[in-house]
C-alpha atoms as one frame of an Amber mdcrd trajectory, in Angstrom:
protein
 -81.440-100.384 -50.184 -78.497-101.099 -47.876 -77.413-104.722 -47.531 -75.284
-106.555 -44.971 -73.774-110.014 -44.468 -70.954-111.976 -42.911 -68.151-111.854
 -45.498 -65.882-114.446 -43.903 -66.383-118.170 -43.345 -69.205-119.152 -41.008
 -68.304-120.782 -37.698 -65.738-120.012 -35.030 -62.622-118.187 -36.134 -60.072
-115.684 -34.865 -61.560-112.814 -36.852 -64.823-112.310 -38.713 -65.787-109.466
 -41.064 -69.332-108.196 -41.471 -69.827-105.913 -44.461 -72.533-103.298 -44.953
 -73.011-101.712 -48.398 -75.410 -98.980 -49.442 -76.461 -95.411 -48.608 -77.118
 -96.197 -44.931 -73.719 -97.799 -44.247 -72.259 -94.745 -42.518 -75.390 -94.316
 -40.429 -75.325 -97.993 -39.384 -71.673 -97.794 -38.322 -72.336 -94.605 -36.334
 -75.368 -96.086 -34.562 -73.463 -99.194 -33.470 -70.257 -97.425 -32.403 -71.433
 -93.934 -31.455 -68.615 -92.456 -33.531 -68.439 -90.467 -36.746 -66.289 -92.628
 -39.029 -63.356 -91.132 -40.915 -63.035 -92.365 -44.512 -60.662 -95.283 -45.121
 -59.245 -95.153 -41.587 -59.323 -98.329 -39.495 -60.431 -97.573 -35.935 -60.447
 -99.738 -32.791 -63.727 -99.205 -30.978 -66.452-100.823 -28.900 -69.379-102.112
 -30.978 -72.732-101.902 -29.204 -76.347-102.927 -29.612 -78.930-100.263 -30.417
 -79.763-100.085 -26.697 -76.043 -99.531 -25.892 -74.956-102.958 -24.618 -71.411
-103.867 -25.680 -71.266-106.654 -28.272 -67.512-106.711 -28.828 -64.419-104.568
 -29.283 -63.110-104.597 -32.819 -61.916-102.654 -35.833 -64.271-100.671 -38.040
 -63.611 -98.968 -41.365 -65.745 -96.798 -43.633 -65.397 -96.377 -47.418 -67.162
 -93.444 -49.135 -69.222 -93.927 -52.286 -67.163 -94.749 -55.417 -64.154 -95.556
 -53.207 -65.211 -99.070 -52.206 -65.325-102.517 -53.800 -69.057-102.183 -54.491
 -69.009 -98.528 -55.529 -71.524 -97.840 -52.748 -70.829 -96.519 -49.265 -69.377
 -99.453 -47.324 -68.847-100.085 -43.621 -66.950-103.090 -42.282 -66.911-104.535
 -38.774 -63.822-106.642 -38.012 -64.818-108.580 -34.910 -63.841-111.709 -32.992
 -65.109-114.798 -34.804 -67.445-116.029 -32.084 -70.779-117.383 -33.324 -72.560
-115.453 -30.557 -70.863-112.139 -31.456 -71.556-112.601 -35.189 -75.208-113.518
 -34.638 -75.788-110.600 -32.260 -74.246-108.014 -34.604 -76.189-109.338 -37.604
 -79.376-109.203 -35.522 -78.716-105.559 -34.563 -78.047-104.565 -38.168 -81.351
-106.161 -39.134 -83.146-103.880 -36.666 -82.005-100.729 -38.464 -84.677 -99.492
 -40.871 -83.570 -99.643 -44.493 -81.083-102.510 -43.987 -81.632-106.105 -45.089
 -79.492-109.285 -45.356 -77.578-109.608 -48.640 -78.394-112.285 -51.182 -75.867
-114.516 -52.936 -73.265-112.428 -54.761 -75.129-109.191 -54.078 -72.040-107.198
 -53.056 -70.334-108.167 -56.319 -73.549-107.415 -58.207 -73.491-103.884 -56.777
 -69.876-103.556 -57.973 -70.923-104.655 -61.461 -73.948-102.350 -61.650 -71.805
 -99.438 -60.447 -69.250-100.028 -63.214 -66.530-101.298 -60.895 -66.306-104.595
 -62.774 -67.388-106.066 -66.103 -69.030-109.470 -66.520 -65.760-111.209 -67.375
 -64.204-109.917 -64.155 -67.251-111.041 -62.191 -66.973-114.550 -63.666 -63.236
-114.515 -62.969 -63.842-113.513 -59.344 -66.368-116.317 -58.921 -63.825-118.826
 -60.246 -61.076-117.286 -58.089 -63.136-117.734 -54.924 -63.844-121.361 -55.833
 -60.242-122.129 -56.891 -58.739-125.157 -55.148 -55.544-125.585 -57.172 -52.765
-123.351 -58.463 -53.833-123.804 -62.087 -57.416-122.801 -61.231 -56.188-119.765
 -59.304 -53.887-118.644 -62.118 -56.558-118.870 -64.850 -59.239-117.196 -62.721
 -56.899-114.361 -61.754 -56.244-113.541 -65.415 -59.971-112.930 -65.937 -60.437
-111.071 -62.643 -57.530-108.721 -63.447 -59.242-108.027 -66.800 -56.509-109.501
 -69.016 -59.142-111.181 -71.227 -60.851-107.874 -71.974 -57.571-106.405 -73.234
 -57.378-109.160 -75.843 -60.995-108.566 -76.875 -60.239-104.853 -77.229 -57.423
-105.597 -79.712 -59.780-107.739 -81.823 -62.415-105.010 -81.778 -59.916-102.390
 -82.913 -58.780-104.580 -85.819 -62.350-105.347 -86.906 -63.332-101.684 -86.675
 -60.421-100.866 -88.988 -61.639-103.526 -91.415 -65.158-102.082 -91.213 -63.815
 -98.596 -91.943 -62.054 -99.911 -95.072 -65.204-101.715 -96.235 -67.449 -98.687
 -95.618 -64.989 -96.511 -97.538 -65.302 -98.948-100.446 -69.086 -98.513-100.528
 -68.587 -94.948-101.787 -66.982 -96.291-104.976 -68.651 -98.032-107.902 -67.937
-101.756-108.381 -65.333-100.980-111.020 -63.564 -98.290-109.043 -63.153 -99.918
-105.588 -59.469 -99.540-104.657 -57.977-103.019-104.348 -55.790-101.829-101.487
 -58.862-101.203 -99.294 -60.343-104.652 -99.879 -56.948-106.296 -99.481 -56.340
-104.518 -96.158 -59.817-105.441 -94.889 -59.411-109.062 -95.959 -56.054-109.316
 -94.179 -57.417-107.838 -90.938 -60.429-110.172 -90.989 -58.220-113.202 -91.617
 -55.605-112.453 -88.938 -58.253-111.531 -86.351 -60.202-114.722 -87.058 -57.023
-116.769 -86.558 -56.370-115.064 -83.204 -59.940-115.603 -82.021 -59.763-119.290
 -82.994 -56.533-119.692 -81.000 -58.311-118.164 -78.015 -61.340-120.417 -78.562
 -59.079-123.466 -78.199 -58.415-122.467 -74.577 -61.975-123.357 -73.559 -61.464
-127.108 -73.252 -58.237-126.655 -71.249 -59.881-124.181 -68.886 -62.911-126.426
 -68.513 -60.710-129.365 -67.493 -58.724-127.170 -65.106 -61.958-125.888 -63.566
 -63.936-129.147 -63.459 -60.969-131.499 -63.127 -59.846-134.746 -64.734 -61.860
-137.911 -64.102 -59.895-141.175 -63.920 -62.017-144.313 -63.617 -60.516-147.614
 -62.487 -62.197-150.581 -64.187 -61.674-154.310 -63.819 -63.134-157.637 -62.769
 -63.581-158.481 -59.052 -60.385-159.070 -57.030 -58.098-157.362 -59.540 -56.927
-154.877 -56.893 -58.993-151.794 -57.773 -59.718-150.881 -54.161 -56.080-151.388
 -53.174 -55.052-149.178 -56.061 -57.347-146.271 -55.171 -56.183-146.519 -51.559
 -52.577-146.322 -52.757 -53.224-143.414 -55.148 -55.148-141.403 -52.559 -52.841
-142.205 -49.656 -55.912-143.116 -47.598 -57.927-146.242 -46.902 -61.121-145.075
 -48.557 -62.088-148.507 -49.925 -62.540-151.818 -48.143 -59.985-154.375 -49.353
 -61.023-158.008 -49.185 -60.307-161.282 -50.978 -64.052-161.756 -51.205 -65.325
-160.791 -54.669 -67.884-157.993 -54.976 -66.799-155.969 -51.928 -67.139-152.677
 -53.823 -70.765-152.217 -54.856 -70.977-148.437 -55.346 -68.706-145.756 -56.838
 -65.981-144.570 -54.461 -63.968-141.482 -55.330 -61.009-139.462 -54.127 -60.082
-135.966 -55.299 -56.396-135.052 -55.544 -54.372-132.031 -56.613 -51.823-133.196
 -59.176 -49.516-130.382 -60.282 -52.255-127.785 -59.963 -54.930-129.849 -61.695
 -57.886-131.301 -59.759 -58.004-135.031 -60.460 -60.694-137.393 -59.193 -60.068
-141.147 -59.094 -63.111-143.429 -59.142 -63.096-146.988 -57.810 -65.894-148.996
 -59.405 -67.615-152.297 -58.764 -65.956-155.365 -60.280 -67.402-155.934 -63.747
 -68.831-159.429 -64.193 -72.131-161.174 -64.863 -74.168-161.526 -61.697 -77.674
-162.348 -60.525 -77.254-160.189 -57.429 -79.402-157.058 -57.882 -76.973-154.832
 -55.939 -73.971-156.081 -57.905 -75.847-155.597 -61.196 -76.617-152.002 -60.221
 -72.941-151.484 -59.318 -71.973-152.691 -62.807 -74.469-150.292 -64.424 -73.074
-147.355 -62.448 -69.480-148.322 -63.266 -70.208-148.373 -67.004 -72.104-145.093
 -66.794 -69.294-143.175 -65.085 -66.734-144.758 -67.448 -68.503-143.061 -70.399
 -67.648-139.637 -68.956 -64.101-140.519 -67.906 -61.141-138.573 -69.263 -58.866
-141.528 -68.531 -59.891-145.158 -68.122 -57.452-147.270 -66.127 -58.117-150.957
 -66.740 -56.721-153.183 -63.992 -56.328-156.938 -64.454 -54.851-159.855 -62.470
 -51.629-161.523 -63.564 -52.705-164.944 -62.221 -55.835-165.385 -64.368 -56.221
-166.548 -67.987 -58.568-163.649 -68.715 -57.250-160.715 -66.614 -60.086-158.454
 -67.774 -62.839-161.048 -68.077 -65.317-159.987 -70.748 -64.626-156.272 -70.414
 -64.354-154.478 -73.748 -61.128-152.499 -73.412 -60.838-149.084 -75.026 -57.163
-148.785 -75.980 -57.450-145.080 -76.800 -54.368-142.901 -76.294 -55.730-141.433
 -73.059 -56.308-144.808 -71.386 -54.049-147.216 -69.490 -54.108-151.025 -69.446
 -52.393-152.307 -66.298 -51.804-155.840 -64.992 -51.554-156.196 -61.207 -50.132
-159.050 -59.086 -46.821-159.447 -60.912 -45.703-161.263 -57.753 -47.928-164.195
 -58.814 -47.427-166.614 -61.705 -48.472-165.275 -65.095 -51.383-167.122 -66.736
 -52.355-164.811 -69.614 -51.228-163.469 -73.005 -52.231-159.822 -72.570 -49.878
-156.997 -73.569 -50.547-154.227 -71.048 -49.019-150.750 -70.867 -47.557-151.720
 -67.510 -47.308-154.615 -65.054 -47.281-153.818 -61.339 -47.539-155.409 -57.924
 -49.572-153.482 -55.384 -48.613-156.064 -52.777 -44.851-155.602 -53.260 -44.983
-151.929 -54.416 -43.397-152.929 -57.717 -43.431-150.342 -60.559 -45.921-148.097
 -58.735 -43.645-145.101 -59.328 -43.776-145.892 -63.055 -47.578-146.043 -62.848
 -47.669-142.602 -61.235 -45.414-141.277 -63.987 -47.686-142.675 -66.712 -50.784
-141.221 -65.023 -49.082-137.818 -64.842 -48.134-138.042 -68.529 -51.754-138.770
 -69.470 -53.002-135.817 -67.404 -50.386-133.523 -68.936 -51.409-134.563 -72.449
 -55.031-133.682 -71.691 -54.486-130.238 -70.177 -52.345-127.296 -71.194 -51.446
-125.524 -67.938 -49.457-122.701 -69.531 -50.488-119.331 -68.178 -52.286-116.656
 -70.138 -55.834-115.388 -70.681 -58.408-117.920 -71.812 -62.158-118.494 -71.965
 -63.556-118.835 -68.456 -67.301-119.313 -68.955 -69.901-120.931 -71.201 -71.351
-117.461 -71.832 -68.059-116.091 -73.192 -67.522-119.289 -75.205 -70.905-118.930
 -76.931 -70.097-115.372 -78.087 -66.620-116.420 -79.277 -68.039-119.314 -81.330
 -70.658-117.067 -82.908 -68.076-114.413 -83.831 -65.885-117.072 -85.483 -68.858
-118.417 -87.444 -69.693-114.931 -88.734 -66.101-114.057 -89.681 -65.446-117.357
 -91.440 -68.508-116.917 -93.635 -67.749-113.369 -94.782 -67.885-112.972 -98.566
 -66.087-109.844 -99.774 -67.903-109.980-103.127 -70.897-108.212-101.538 -69.514
-105.125 -99.791 -72.769-104.162 -98.045 -73.285-107.636 -96.575 -69.630-107.750
 -95.533 -70.079-104.542 -93.545 -73.134-106.020 -91.794 -71.242-109.208 -90.962
 -68.314-107.309 -89.467 -70.730-105.270 -87.337 -72.365-108.517 -86.175 -68.966
-109.973 -85.187 -68.055-106.747 -83.366 -71.356-106.931 -81.497 -70.761-110.554
 -80.421 -67.331-109.729 -78.994 -68.624-106.531 -77.352 -71.416-108.478 -75.639
 -68.834-110.448 -73.636 -68.019-107.480 -71.413 -70.938-105.186 -72.267 -73.115
-104.126 -69.348 -76.480-105.879 -69.308 -79.612-105.724 -67.191 -80.798-109.159
 -68.366 -81.841-110.687 -65.034 -81.642-114.268 -66.348 -77.961-113.847 -67.245
 -77.186-111.993 -64.013 -78.951-114.626 -61.891 -76.924-117.428 -63.490 -73.663
-115.595 -62.805 -74.324-114.275 -59.311 -75.998-117.427 -57.983 -72.560-119.063
 -58.127 -71.340-116.701 -55.409 -71.692-117.272 -51.688 -73.604-114.894 -49.430
 -71.236-112.160 -48.271 -69.393-111.762 -51.572
């Protein structure tokens, strides 16, 4: 089957690209241009309907089988990004027998099935397309360029050596097993396990880089939470009022802080209330606080109980801040910082402390790391197997090493398991 789709962003644009992939790609290009395409040569030509009406003038290019991204024959139409032109060309392609619209990620799926990419590269490409920050781009690119697989290959080579030593030992009686063989195998297993565990530690960092850091602002009504999120985001996303209970629902703003996606959440003021809407706002605030990476407690300098009855978590990732330093102090709290949103006092220090907290949570150093839950599961299983190896039983040791080798191999190994493939390729957009 030959598939086609718009491979650029929908809507008006200067240029749009429609991709066709499959055995009828060359035929489709010829029928819509009237020309025999030359491989890998971009040509300016008129693109016409099947009944010879001109749709547009644009560039076309043809890639022979095994010389394209998908590994199939591919034809591309580079046209003007008019909605009318795009719709008309897609409609004409749909009229050609043997062609159908592509599904989500189907071009990349063809590339995978044709051996152009392994599963790690596919997952890396998906993350690369979705990347919004420099850190996300850098980590995803490592996987897409197959740097992760190179590390896995080194582990596999070391474990295969260990297996060879163990299998050689099986030929000897218990009394005659050369100690050098067992010693060499033990050393390889130990050093490889250490390396895999170092790699496993990258999962949490990559997960935070991919999903972002959640910072929740908590406090009683009128402590300045809405003013704070407006200041941090540089936009007036929250209504600021002296009237208590203005914020009833969760407001959020996503920012890019040194390559890391960070979302700030402004919550309803936490206090006892008989108002059903305010009670619900309190429930939602407490719920989102449970999943926060950083809790920023904000209190008022001019009250005896700046945080009311809020139970403050003084964990190392959290910040306790007193606002309204321009007003007379009426409390005995010892916060991490005192600020004045009204007079812009110590706000630069607050930013610095927030950045320090983010930095402590995420390691942004470059290098290959785990990029998916699927890879993480295989890594964890291989570690479990290797850590439980008992060299006293040579036969069982050999089986365990084979099991660990299999777990690592499965990470990039080609599979036709539709459930796994659906999970991976459903993350892609149509046209990629």
